[in-house]
A tleap script that builds the chain and sets N, CA, C and O, in Angstrom:
source leaprc.protein.ff14SB
mol = sequence {
  NMET THR GLY ILE THR GLY ALA GLN ALA ASP
  ARG PRO VAL PRO VAL ARG PRO PHE ASP GLU
  PRO TRP HIE ALA ALA ALA PHE ALA ILE THR
  VAL HIE LEU HIE ASP HIE GLY LEU PHE THR
  TRP PRO ASP TRP ALA ASP ALA LEU GLY ARG
  ALA LEU ALA GLY ASP ALA HIE ALA GLY CYS
  LEU ASP GLY SER ASP ASP TYR TYR ARG ALA
  TRP LEU ALA ALA LEU GLN GLU MET LEU ALA
  THR GLY GLY VAL ALA ASP ALA ALA ASP ILE
  GLU GLN VAL LYS GLN ALA TRP THR ASP ALA
  TYR LEU THR THR PRO HIE GLY GLN PRO VAL
  ALA ILE ALA LEU CARG
}
set mol.1.N position { -122.734 197.787 -127.835 }
set mol.1.CA position { -123.220 196.858 -126.837 }
set mol.1.C position { -122.391 195.588 -126.916 }
set mol.1.O position { -122.208 195.031 -127.998 }
set mol.2.N position { -121.897 195.131 -125.794 }
set mol.2.CA position { -121.019 193.964 -125.787 }
set mol.2.C position { -121.761 192.668 -125.545 }
set mol.2.O position { -121.214 191.595 -125.800 }
set mol.3.N position { -122.975 192.731 -125.068 }
set mol.3.CA position { -123.719 191.522 -124.775 }
set mol.3.C position { -123.423 190.961 -123.394 }
set mol.3.O position { -123.925 189.895 -123.035 }
set mol.4.N position { -122.612 191.670 -122.617 }
set mol.4.CA position { -122.278 191.230 -121.265 }
set mol.4.C position { -123.223 191.943 -120.309 }
set mol.4.O position { -123.334 193.169 -120.317 }
set mol.5.N position { -123.900 191.152 -119.488 }
set mol.5.CA position { -124.873 191.727 -118.567 }
set mol.5.C position { -124.663 191.217 -117.159 }
set mol.5.O position { -123.909 190.269 -116.940 }
set mol.6.N position { -125.326 191.839 -116.210 }
set mol.6.CA position { -125.345 191.370 -114.822 }
set mol.6.C position { -123.973 191.277 -114.207 }
set mol.6.O position { -123.150 192.181 -114.354 }
set mol.7.N position { -123.723 190.159 -113.500 }
set mol.7.CA position { -122.469 189.964 -112.780 }
set mol.7.C position { -121.270 189.963 -113.714 }
set mol.7.O position { -120.178 190.367 -113.314 }
set mol.8.N position { -121.455 189.514 -114.960 }
set mol.8.CA position { -120.345 189.506 -115.905 }
set mol.8.C position { -119.836 190.907 -116.190 }
set mol.8.O position { -118.639 191.099 -116.403 }
set mol.9.N position { -120.731 191.893 -116.196 }
set mol.9.CA position { -120.346 193.255 -116.507 }
set mol.9.C position { -119.446 193.847 -115.422 }
set mol.9.O position { -118.699 194.789 -115.686 }
set mol.10.N position { -119.511 193.301 -114.204 }
set mol.10.CA position { -118.704 193.810 -113.105 }
set mol.10.C position { -117.314 193.197 -113.044 }
set mol.10.O position { -116.465 193.675 -112.291 }
set mol.11.N position { -117.068 192.164 -113.810 }
set mol.11.CA position { -115.773 191.486 -113.784 }
set mol.11.C position { -114.744 192.277 -114.572 }
set mol.11.O position { -115.045 192.816 -115.637 }
set mol.12.N position { -113.516 192.345 -114.038 }
set mol.12.CA position { -112.467 192.976 -114.842 }
set mol.12.C position { -112.136 192.086 -116.033 }
set mol.12.O position { -112.194 190.861 -115.929 }
set mol.13.N position { -111.800 192.677 -117.132 }
set mol.13.CA position { -111.433 191.930 -118.321 }
set mol.13.C position { -109.944 192.153 -118.554 }
set mol.13.O position { -109.532 193.248 -118.936 }
set mol.14.N position { -109.136 191.122 -118.327 }
set mol.14.CA position { -107.699 191.308 -118.509 }
set mol.14.C position { -107.360 191.535 -119.970 }
set mol.14.O position { -108.000 190.986 -120.866 }
set mol.15.N position { -106.352 192.348 -120.191 }
set mol.15.CA position { -105.900 192.601 -121.553 }
set mol.15.C position { -105.337 191.297 -122.127 }
set mol.15.O position { -105.552 190.966 -123.293 }
set mol.16.N position { -104.627 190.585 -121.295 }
set mol.16.CA position { -104.016 189.315 -121.700 }
set mol.16.C position { -104.213 188.332 -120.549 }
set mol.16.O position { -103.458 188.375 -119.578 }
set mol.17.N position { -105.202 187.453 -120.633 }
set mol.17.CA position { -105.546 186.602 -119.490 }
set mol.17.C position { -104.465 185.594 -119.104 }
set mol.17.O position { -104.431 185.149 -117.956 }
set mol.18.N position { -103.584 185.224 -120.031 }
set mol.18.CA position { -102.502 184.290 -119.738 }
set mol.18.C position { -101.178 184.967 -120.078 }
set mol.18.O position { -101.062 185.668 -121.084 }
set mol.19.N position { -100.189 184.747 -119.228 }
set mol.19.CA position { -98.880 185.354 -119.476 }
set mol.19.C position { -98.170 184.733 -120.667 }
set mol.19.O position { -97.457 185.424 -121.395 }
set mol.20.N position { -98.358 183.441 -120.868 }
set mol.20.CA position { -97.656 182.714 -121.930 }
set mol.20.C position { -98.640 181.821 -122.676 }
set mol.20.O position { -99.636 181.383 -122.101 }
set mol.21.N position { -98.371 181.547 -123.948 }
set mol.21.CA position { -99.252 180.657 -124.704 }
set mol.21.C position { -99.394 179.277 -124.064 }
set mol.21.O position { -100.469 178.681 -124.133 }
set mol.22.N position { -98.340 178.759 -123.447 }
set mol.22.CA position { -98.438 177.417 -122.860 }
set mol.22.C position { -99.352 177.410 -121.650 }
set mol.22.O position { -99.923 176.369 -121.325 }
set mol.23.N position { -99.509 178.547 -120.970 }
set mol.23.CA position { -100.469 178.632 -119.856 }
set mol.23.C position { -101.885 178.426 -120.406 }
set mol.23.O position { -102.683 177.676 -119.843 }
set mol.24.N position { -102.172 179.098 -121.502 }
set mol.24.CA position { -103.494 178.969 -122.123 }
set mol.24.C position { -103.718 177.549 -122.634 }
set mol.24.O position { -104.818 177.009 -122.517 }
set mol.25.N position { -102.675 176.948 -123.198 }
set mol.25.CA position { -102.800 175.577 -123.704 }
set mol.25.C position { -103.075 174.611 -122.561 }
set mol.25.O position { -103.930 173.735 -122.692 }
set mol.26.N position { -102.370 174.753 -121.446 }
set mol.26.CA position { -102.591 173.874 -120.287 }
set mol.26.C position { -104.018 174.030 -119.775 }
set mol.26.O position { -104.676 173.045 -119.440 }
set mol.27.N position { -104.488 175.258 -119.717 }
set mol.27.CA position { -105.854 175.530 -119.277 }
set mol.27.C position { -106.854 174.875 -120.232 }
set mol.27.O position { -107.787 174.198 -119.798 }
set mol.28.N position { -106.651 175.082 -121.530 }
set mol.28.CA position { -107.584 174.546 -122.527 }
set mol.28.C position { -107.600 173.023 -122.525 }
set mol.28.O position { -108.666 172.420 -122.652 }
set mol.29.N position { -106.443 172.394 -122.384 }
set mol.29.CA position { -106.385 170.931 -122.335 }
set mol.29.C position { -107.157 170.422 -121.126 }
set mol.29.O position { -107.886 169.434 -121.217 }
set mol.30.N position { -106.996 171.098 -120.001 }
set mol.30.CA position { -107.703 170.694 -118.782 }
set mol.30.C position { -109.212 170.782 -118.964 }
set mol.30.O position { -109.939 169.856 -118.603 }
set mol.31.N position { -109.680 171.880 -119.518 }
set mol.31.CA position { -111.124 172.034 -119.762 }
set mol.31.C position { -111.612 170.960 -120.738 }
set mol.31.O position { -112.674 170.371 -120.537 }
set mol.32.N position { -110.847 170.713 -121.778 }
set mol.32.CA position { -111.227 169.694 -122.764 }
set mol.32.C position { -111.347 168.313 -122.116 }
set mol.32.O position { -112.317 167.593 -122.351 }
set mol.33.N position { -110.355 167.951 -121.301 }
set mol.33.CA position { -110.392 166.636 -120.650 }
set mol.33.C position { -111.561 166.527 -119.674 }
set mol.33.O position { -112.190 165.474 -119.563 }
set mol.34.N position { -111.847 167.625 -118.965 }
set mol.34.CA position { -113.024 167.618 -118.090 }
set mol.34.C position { -114.298 167.439 -118.909 }
set mol.34.O position { -115.154 166.622 -118.571 }
set mol.35.N position { -114.414 168.209 -119.986 }
set mol.35.CA position { -115.611 168.138 -120.826 }
set mol.35.C position { -115.820 166.742 -121.414 }
set mol.35.O position { -116.944 166.365 -121.746 }
set mol.36.N position { -114.739 165.984 -121.539 }
set mol.36.CA position { -114.842 164.617 -122.075 }
set mol.36.C position { -114.865 163.562 -120.968 }
set mol.36.O position { -114.671 162.373 -121.225 }
set mol.37.N position { -115.103 164.011 -119.735 }
set mol.37.CA position { -115.379 163.095 -118.643 }
set mol.37.C position { -114.188 162.457 -117.949 }
set mol.37.O position { -114.361 161.497 -117.199 }
set mol.38.N position { -112.978 162.966 -118.180 }
set mol.38.CA position { -111.824 162.348 -117.534 }
set mol.38.C position { -111.831 162.556 -116.026 }
set mol.38.O position { -111.375 161.695 -115.274 }
set mol.39.N position { -112.350 163.705 -115.582 }
set mol.39.CA position { -112.391 164.002 -114.147 }
set mol.39.C position { -113.476 165.027 -113.875 }
set mol.39.O position { -113.971 165.695 -114.783 }
set mol.40.N position { -113.831 165.136 -112.607 }
set mol.40.CA position { -114.792 166.154 -112.175 }
set mol.40.C position { -114.025 167.388 -111.723 }
set mol.40.O position { -112.824 167.313 -111.461 }
set mol.41.N position { -114.704 168.511 -111.632 }
set mol.41.CA position { -114.034 169.721 -111.138 }
set mol.41.C position { -113.596 169.573 -109.681 }
set mol.41.O position { -112.517 170.053 -109.335 }
set mol.42.N position { -114.379 168.934 -108.812 }
set mol.42.CA position { -113.871 168.730 -107.445 }
set mol.42.C position { -112.589 167.884 -107.417 }
set mol.42.O position { -111.679 168.163 -106.637 }
set mol.43.N position { -112.518 166.851 -108.269 }
set mol.43.CA position { -111.293 166.053 -108.341 }
set mol.43.C position { -110.125 166.904 -108.842 }
set mol.43.O position { -109.006 166.804 -108.338 }
set mol.44.N position { -110.405 167.745 -109.845 }
set mol.44.CA position { -109.367 168.634 -110.368 }
set mol.44.C position { -108.890 169.597 -109.279 }
set mol.44.O position { -107.688 169.793 -109.102 }
set mol.45.N position { -109.827 170.191 -108.558 }
set mol.45.CA position { -109.456 171.145 -107.500 }
set mol.45.C position { -108.588 170.465 -106.447 }
set mol.45.O position { -107.635 171.064 -105.951 }
set mol.46.N position { -108.910 169.222 -106.104 }
set mol.46.CA position { -108.090 168.486 -105.136 }
set mol.46.C position { -106.680 168.261 -105.667 }
set mol.46.O position { -105.704 168.464 -104.944 }
set mol.47.N position { -106.566 167.841 -106.929 }
set mol.47.CA position { -105.249 167.582 -107.525 }
set mol.47.C position { -104.437 168.869 -107.628 }
set mol.47.O position { -103.243 168.879 -107.328 }
set mol.48.N position { -105.081 169.950 -108.049 }
set mol.48.CA position { -104.366 171.220 -108.147 }
set mol.48.C position { -103.952 171.708 -106.769 }
set mol.48.O position { -102.849 172.226 -106.597 }
set mol.49.N position { -104.822 171.546 -105.794 }
set mol.49.CA position { -104.480 171.930 -104.424 }
set mol.49.C position { -103.270 171.169 -103.904 }
set mol.49.O position { -102.396 171.748 -103.258 }
set mol.50.N position { -103.220 169.868 -104.186 }
set mol.50.CA position { -102.059 169.068 -103.769 }
set mol.50.C position { -100.791 169.544 -104.461 }
set mol.50.O position { -99.739 169.659 -103.832 }
set mol.51.N position { -100.892 169.819 -105.759 }
set mol.51.CA position { -99.715 170.269 -106.508 }
set mol.51.C position { -99.238 171.628 -106.007 }
set mol.51.O position { -98.035 171.850 -105.872 }
set mol.52.N position { -100.164 172.531 -105.733 }
set mol.52.CA position { -99.783 173.851 -105.225 }
set mol.52.C position { -99.170 173.738 -103.834 }
set mol.52.O position { -98.170 174.395 -103.544 }
set mol.53.N position { -99.758 172.915 -102.976 }
set mol.53.CA position { -99.245 172.757 -101.614 }
set mol.53.C position { -97.882 172.079 -101.612 }
set mol.53.O position { -97.058 172.334 -100.733 }
set mol.54.N position { -97.644 171.219 -102.589 }
set mol.54.CA position { -96.375 170.506 -102.654 }
set mol.54.C position { -95.244 171.293 -103.276 }
set mol.54.O position { -94.099 170.841 -103.273 }
set mol.55.N position { -95.548 172.465 -103.810 }
set mol.55.CA position { -94.513 173.297 -104.411 }
set mol.55.C position { -93.591 173.838 -103.325 }
set mol.55.O position { -94.051 174.217 -102.248 }
set mol.56.N position { -92.308 173.873 -103.604 }
set mol.56.CA position { -91.325 174.358 -102.625 }
set mol.56.C position { -91.593 175.799 -102.221 }
set mol.56.O position { -91.174 176.236 -101.150 }
set mol.57.N position { -92.284 176.530 -103.068 }
set mol.57.CA position { -92.579 177.938 -102.780 }
set mol.57.C position { -94.059 178.146 -102.463 }
set mol.57.O position { -94.599 179.233 -102.669 }
set mol.58.N position { -94.711 177.094 -101.960 }
set mol.58.CA position { -96.142 177.176 -101.646 }
set mol.58.C position { -96.424 178.433 -100.831 }
set mol.58.O position { -95.718 178.747 -99.873 }
set mol.59.N position { -97.460 179.134 -101.232 }
set mol.59.CA position { -97.833 180.371 -100.547 }
set mol.59.C position { -97.178 181.605 -101.135 }
set mol.59.O position { -97.572 182.728 -100.822 }
set mol.60.N position { -96.176 181.405 -101.987 }
set mol.60.CA position { -95.455 182.541 -102.584 }
set mol.60.C position { -95.499 182.498 -104.109 }
set mol.60.O position { -94.750 183.219 -104.767 }
set mol.61.N position { -96.358 181.671 -104.671 }
set mol.61.CA position { -96.421 181.563 -106.122 }
set mol.61.C position { -97.004 182.841 -106.703 }
set mol.61.O position { -97.941 183.416 -106.149 }
set mol.62.N position { -96.443 183.280 -107.826 }
set mol.62.CA position { -96.874 184.562 -108.388 }
set mol.62.C position { -97.985 184.447 -109.422 }
set mol.62.O position { -98.416 185.461 -109.971 }
set mol.63.N position { -98.455 183.245 -109.697 }
set mol.63.CA position { -99.562 183.078 -110.639 }
set mol.63.C position { -99.135 182.977 -112.080 }
set mol.63.O position { -99.984 182.960 -112.972 }
set mol.64.N position { -97.854 182.911 -112.332 }
set mol.64.CA position { -97.377 182.812 -113.700 }
set mol.64.C position { -96.807 181.417 -113.935 }
set mol.64.O position { -97.504 180.427 -113.713 }
set mol.65.N position { -95.553 181.318 -114.379 }
set mol.65.CA position { -94.968 180.010 -114.677 }
set mol.65.C position { -95.028 179.068 -113.487 }
set mol.65.O position { -95.314 177.881 -113.643 }
set mol.66.N position { -94.758 179.597 -112.290 }
set mol.66.CA position { -94.758 178.727 -111.115 }
set mol.66.C position { -96.140 178.109 -110.886 }
set mol.66.O position { -96.245 176.923 -110.572 }
set mol.67.N position { -97.175 178.894 -111.039 }
set mol.67.CA position { -98.540 178.391 -110.876 }
set mol.67.C position { -98.855 177.349 -111.938 }
set mol.67.O position { -99.420 176.299 -111.636 }
set mol.68.N position { -98.489 177.639 -113.177 }
set mol.68.CA position { -98.810 176.711 -114.256 }
set mol.68.C position { -97.922 175.472 -114.252 }
set mol.68.O position { -98.306 174.458 -114.836 }
set mol.69.N position { -96.755 175.513 -113.620 }
set mol.69.CA position { -95.990 174.275 -113.412 }
set mol.69.C position { -96.757 173.367 -112.445 }
set mol.69.O position { -96.825 172.155 -112.649 }
set mol.70.N position { -97.328 173.949 -111.404 }
set mol.70.CA position { -98.174 173.169 -110.489 }
set mol.70.C position { -99.409 172.672 -111.241 }
set mol.70.O position { -99.849 171.542 -111.027 }
set mol.71.N position { -99.966 173.497 -112.112 }
set mol.71.CA position { -101.121 173.109 -112.922 }
set mol.71.C position { -100.771 171.868 -113.746 }
set mol.71.O position { -101.551 170.917 -113.801 }
set mol.72.N position { -99.592 171.879 -114.388 }
set mol.72.CA position { -99.175 170.728 -115.190 }
set mol.72.C position { -98.982 169.483 -114.332 }
set mol.72.O position { -99.321 168.379 -114.758 }
set mol.73.N position { -98.443 169.651 -113.132 }
set mol.73.CA position { -98.285 168.507 -112.227 }
set mol.73.C position { -99.653 167.908 -111.902 }
set mol.73.O position { -99.810 166.688 -111.883 }
set mol.74.N position { -100.632 168.761 -111.649 }
set mol.74.CA position { -101.985 168.280 -111.370 }
set mol.74.C position { -102.572 167.599 -112.604 }
set mol.74.O position { -103.234 166.568 -112.489 }
set mol.75.N position { -102.336 168.161 -113.762 }
set mol.75.CA position { -102.842 167.569 -114.998 }
set mol.75.C position { -102.215 166.192 -115.232 }
set mol.75.O position { -102.902 165.254 -115.635 }
set mol.76.N position { -100.926 166.076 -114.983 }
set mol.76.CA position { -100.262 164.786 -115.136 }
set mol.76.C position { -100.836 163.766 -114.152 }
set mol.76.O position { -101.018 162.598 -114.497 }
set mol.77.N position { -101.117 164.208 -112.937 }
set mol.77.CA position { -101.749 163.312 -111.965 }
set mol.77.C position { -103.104 162.839 -112.482 }
set mol.77.O position { -103.430 161.656 -112.381 }
set mol.78.N position { -103.888 163.753 -113.033 }
set mol.78.CA position { -105.215 163.383 -113.530 }
set mol.78.C position { -105.110 162.430 -114.723 }
set mol.78.O position { -105.931 161.523 -114.862 }
set mol.79.N position { -104.113 162.626 -115.579 }
set mol.79.CA position { -103.915 161.715 -116.707 }
set mol.79.C position { -103.580 160.314 -116.213 }
set mol.79.O position { -104.083 159.324 -116.744 }
set mol.80.N position { -102.732 160.236 -115.199 }
set mol.80.CA position { -102.362 158.933 -114.638 }
set mol.80.C position { -103.549 158.295 -113.929 }
set mol.80.O position { -103.831 157.113 -114.126 }
set mol.81.N position { -104.245 159.073 -113.105 }
set mol.81.CA position { -105.397 158.564 -112.364 }
set mol.81.C position { -106.492 158.084 -113.315 }
set mol.81.O position { -107.160 157.084 -113.051 }
set mol.82.N position { -106.669 158.802 -114.418 }
set mol.82.CA position { -107.698 158.441 -115.392 }
set mol.82.C position { -107.274 157.335 -116.344 }
set mol.82.O position { -108.053 156.927 -117.206 }
set mol.83.N position { -106.039 156.840 -116.196 }
set mol.83.CA position { -105.567 155.773 -117.057 }
set mol.83.C position { -105.242 156.205 -118.470 }
set mol.83.O position { -105.158 155.373 -119.373 }
set mol.84.N position { -105.056 157.508 -118.673 }
set mol.84.CA position { -104.770 158.027 -120.011 }
set mol.84.C position { -103.283 157.939 -120.326 }
set mol.84.O position { -102.902 157.539 -121.427 }
set mol.85.N position { -102.447 158.307 -119.373 }
set mol.85.CA position { -100.997 158.316 -119.596 }
set mol.85.C position { -100.286 158.194 -118.260 }
set mol.85.O position { -100.642 158.855 -117.285 }
set mol.86.N position { -99.274 157.338 -118.232 }
set mol.86.CA position { -98.475 157.236 -117.012 }
set mol.86.C position { -97.228 158.115 -117.155 }
set mol.86.O position { -97.041 158.783 -118.172 }
set mol.87.N position { -96.401 158.106 -116.148 }
set mol.87.CA position { -95.216 158.968 -116.140 }
set mol.87.C position { -94.313 158.701 -117.346 }
set mol.87.O position { -93.760 159.639 -117.920 }
set mol.88.N position { -94.159 157.444 -117.732 }
set mol.88.CA position { -93.312 157.110 -118.885 }
set mol.88.C position { -93.897 157.668 -120.179 }
set mol.88.O position { -93.165 158.179 -121.026 }
set mol.89.N position { -95.222 157.569 -120.331 }
set mol.89.CA position { -95.879 158.129 -121.519 }
set mol.89.C position { -95.669 159.635 -121.588 }
set mol.89.O position { -95.349 160.180 -122.644 }
set mol.90.N position { -95.849 160.293 -120.463 }
set mol.90.CA position { -95.699 161.750 -120.405 }
set mol.90.C position { -94.267 162.138 -120.717 }
set mol.90.O position { -94.032 163.092 -121.459 }
set mol.91.N position { -93.312 161.418 -120.166 }
set mol.91.CA position { -91.897 161.712 -120.431 }
set mol.91.C position { -91.571 161.520 -121.904 }
set mol.91.O position { -90.798 162.292 -122.472 }
set mol.92.N position { -92.148 160.500 -122.529 }
set mol.92.CA position { -91.919 160.263 -123.961 }
set mol.92.C position { -92.426 161.442 -124.792 }
set mol.92.O position { -91.746 161.888 -125.715 }
set mol.93.N position { -93.601 161.939 -124.470 }
set mol.93.CA position { -94.153 163.073 -125.214 }
set mol.93.C position { -93.308 164.324 -124.973 }
set mol.93.O position { -93.024 165.075 -125.906 }
set mol.94.N position { -92.910 164.544 -123.722 }
set mol.94.CA position { -92.068 165.712 -123.418 }
set mol.94.C position { -90.759 165.657 -124.199 }
set mol.94.O position { -90.318 166.674 -124.735 }
set mol.95.N position { -90.130 164.480 -124.270 }
set mol.95.CA position { -88.872 164.341 -125.001 }
set mol.95.C position { -89.085 164.539 -126.494 }
set mol.95.O position { -88.283 165.199 -127.155 }
set mol.96.N position { -90.161 163.971 -127.027 }
set mol.96.CA position { -90.462 164.141 -128.449 }
set mol.96.C position { -90.702 165.615 -128.773 }
set mol.96.O position { -90.254 166.109 -129.808 }
set mol.97.N position { -91.411 166.315 -127.883 }
set mol.97.CA position { -91.663 167.739 -128.091 }
set mol.97.C position { -90.350 168.526 -128.045 }
set mol.97.O position { -90.114 169.385 -128.895 }
set mol.98.N position { -89.505 168.241 -127.068 }
set mol.98.CA position { -88.224 168.933 -126.945 }
set mol.98.C position { -87.383 168.710 -128.189 }
set mol.98.O position { -86.827 169.661 -128.738 }
set mol.99.N position { -87.281 167.468 -128.639 }
set mol.99.CA position { -86.497 167.159 -129.836 }
set mol.99.C position { -87.045 167.896 -131.054 }
set mol.99.O position { -86.286 168.475 -131.831 }
set mol.100.N position { -88.360 167.872 -131.217 }
set mol.100.CA position { -88.973 168.545 -132.364 }
set mol.100.C position { -88.774 170.050 -132.289 }
set mol.100.O position { -88.478 170.694 -133.296 }
set mol.101.N position { -88.936 170.607 -131.102 }
set mol.101.CA position { -88.771 172.058 -130.929 }
set mol.101.C position { -87.355 172.500 -131.272 }
set mol.101.O position { -87.151 173.518 -131.934 }
set mol.102.N position { -86.384 171.722 -130.813 }
set mol.102.CA position { -84.984 172.098 -131.027 }
set mol.102.C position { -84.519 171.888 -132.465 }
set mol.102.O position { -83.528 172.488 -132.880 }
set mol.103.N position { -85.204 171.059 -133.225 }
set mol.103.CA position { -84.774 170.775 -134.598 }
set mol.103.C position { -85.669 171.409 -135.662 }
set mol.103.O position { -85.390 171.287 -136.855 }
set mol.104.N position { -86.722 172.072 -135.252 }
set mol.104.CA position { -87.613 172.722 -136.218 }
set mol.104.C position { -87.045 174.076 -136.607 }
set mol.104.O position { -86.708 174.878 -135.736 }
set mol.105.N position { -86.932 174.346 -137.914 }
set mol.105.CA position { -86.425 175.656 -138.331 }
set mol.105.C position { -87.300 176.793 -137.807 }
set mol.105.O position { -88.520 176.662 -137.710 }
set mol.106.N position { -86.657 177.905 -137.472 }
set mol.106.CA position { -87.358 179.068 -136.953 }
set mol.106.C position { -88.489 179.470 -137.909 }
set mol.106.O position { -88.312 179.523 -139.126 }
set mol.107.N position { -89.641 179.747 -137.321 }
set mol.107.CA position { -90.788 180.187 -138.102 }
set mol.107.C position { -91.665 179.060 -138.605 }
set mol.107.O position { -92.765 179.303 -139.101 }
set mol.108.N position { -91.194 177.839 -138.483 }
set mol.108.CA position { -91.976 176.687 -138.930 }
set mol.108.C position { -92.778 176.124 -137.747 }
set mol.108.O position { -92.338 176.226 -136.602 }
set mol.109.N position { -93.931 175.540 -138.011 }
set mol.109.CA position { -94.695 174.922 -136.917 }
set mol.109.C position { -93.969 173.678 -136.371 }
set mol.109.O position { -93.371 172.908 -137.123 }
set mol.110.N position { -94.039 173.513 -135.083 }
set mol.110.CA position { -93.437 172.359 -134.434 }
set mol.110.C position { -94.463 171.229 -134.453 }
set mol.110.O position { -95.625 171.424 -134.097 }
set mol.111.N position { -94.023 170.061 -134.869 }
set mol.111.CA position { -94.910 168.892 -134.899 }
set mol.111.C position { -94.143 167.693 -134.351 }
set mol.111.O position { -92.939 167.551 -134.562 }
set mol.112.N position { -94.868 166.843 -133.650 }
set mol.112.CA position { -94.249 165.629 -133.145 }
set mol.112.C position { -94.984 164.422 -133.687 }
set mol.112.O position { -96.185 164.466 -133.954 }
set mol.113.N position { -94.242 163.353 -133.841 }
set mol.113.CA position { -94.828 162.085 -134.272 }
set mol.113.C position { -94.587 161.095 -133.144 }
set mol.113.O position { -93.443 160.825 -132.777 }
set mol.114.N position { -95.659 160.563 -132.602 }
set mol.114.CA position { -95.551 159.591 -131.517 }
set mol.114.C position { -95.824 158.199 -132.052 }
set mol.114.O position { -96.581 158.010 -133.004 }
set mol.115.N position { -95.186 157.232 -131.414 }
set mol.115.CA position { -95.385 155.832 -131.813 }
set mol.115.C position { -96.701 155.348 -131.286 }
set mol.115.O position { -97.067 154.194 -131.507 }
savepdb mol mol.pdb
quit
């Protein structure tokens, strides 16, 4: 017995719900920020809708990296709107992550130190 009943039992269960680990991380960060009151789900849906519509391939996104790039754009908008991080802050973290990723020995965890 799985403990899944009713409408949940009719839902397909993907073998791997996210194509890449960073897709899952972006999703989890978004849920965490919502749970901590940074934005409402309607505000999130509006931001994601704008990001998806603004994509050069709008209407042809395959739901993988292209979709999650739009997801990140919406998340960055919500961070800026919520006063958490502006574009410069986000760029600093992205650069720190890139530098750490490129200099971390294979097999070691990547860590960044921010000022």
